[in-house]
N, C-alpha and C positions, 0 to 999 in steps of 0.2 A: 297348503291348499288342495284343495279340490280342483281334478281335472274335469272339465266336461266335454263328452261326446253327442255328437247323434248318433242315435242308434235309429236305423233302418231295415223295416223286416215286412217280407210280403209274405201272404199265406195262400192258397189254395183249401178252400174248404179248413178244415185242420192242419194241413200239410203245409210247414213252413216254407217257403218256394227260395227264400231270398233274406239276406241280412249281410248288411254292411255297417260299420262303425269308423265315423269320420268325427275328427276336432270339431267343435263349433265353429271355428275360425273358419273353417274351410268353405264354409257356404252359409249364407244368411238365410233367413226364415224365407224370404220369395222364392230362391233359389232350390231349398230344399221342397217348394212345393210345386215347383216346376219338374223337379228331379221324381217325384211321386208321380205326377202326370205321365212323365216318358216311359216310366217302369207299370205304368199299369195299361198304356198304350201299347206296349211291346207284348202284354200278354191277353189282348181284345181281339176278336176278329174285326174287320174293318166295320161293316151291318153293326158292331157294339159301339167301337169309336164313335162312330156318326150320331147315334141315339145320344151317347152319354154328350158329344157336343151340342148337341141340339138342344138337350134339356138346359145343359147349362145357360145358354143364351135367352130362356125362354123363363130363366130365374125357379126352375121348379126343384133342379137338386145342383147343387154345386161340384164342379169335378175333385176339388180337393177343399175336405173341410178342415177348418181350423176349431179346436176343442178347447175350451179357455178352461179356470176352475184352480189348475194346478199352480205351482208356481213357474213353469214353464208351458206355453203351448203344447195341442198334439196335434200332427198333420195327419190326415188321413183320404185315402182315394181308393174306391171300392166301385166294383160294379163286375155282376154274374157271379158271384163264389170266389172272387179272386180281390184280396185286399192290400194296399200297403198303409205304413204306418211309420212316423215318423215323431220320434220323443228326444230332448236331451236328456241323458244321465249323465250321474257325474262318480269319478273313482274319486275313494277317498284316500287323503293321504295316509301313509302306512305308519307317519309316525304319529298320529293322533289318534288315540284307542278309541273305538268304536263303544265299547263299554266301560262304564267306570270300573276300576279297581276297586274290589273289596278289602277290606283286611281280614286275614281268617284267624286274628288273633282275640282270644275270647275280651269283651268287653270288661 
């Protein structure tokens, strides 16, 4: 059975500034979105944070964006070159081979 984890990362430009991997049963989707807001707020100055909250209220730009299109959603929050992202990753069961085993015997 595959184990599922939230992978939460933060970047400032191309530099990774944060990474945390948590079991998916530890945080619900809404809690992950709130965590991204907190992580982003920790990195912003007060004026940038006020601007982001003001934009969210006017529905110009959501503070946390939910992207669909894959099996699981991807959450992201970004401002001023700083971005945080969370998505579900799976750890494969080592008992189940990832690649099929081919016979080396001649047919």
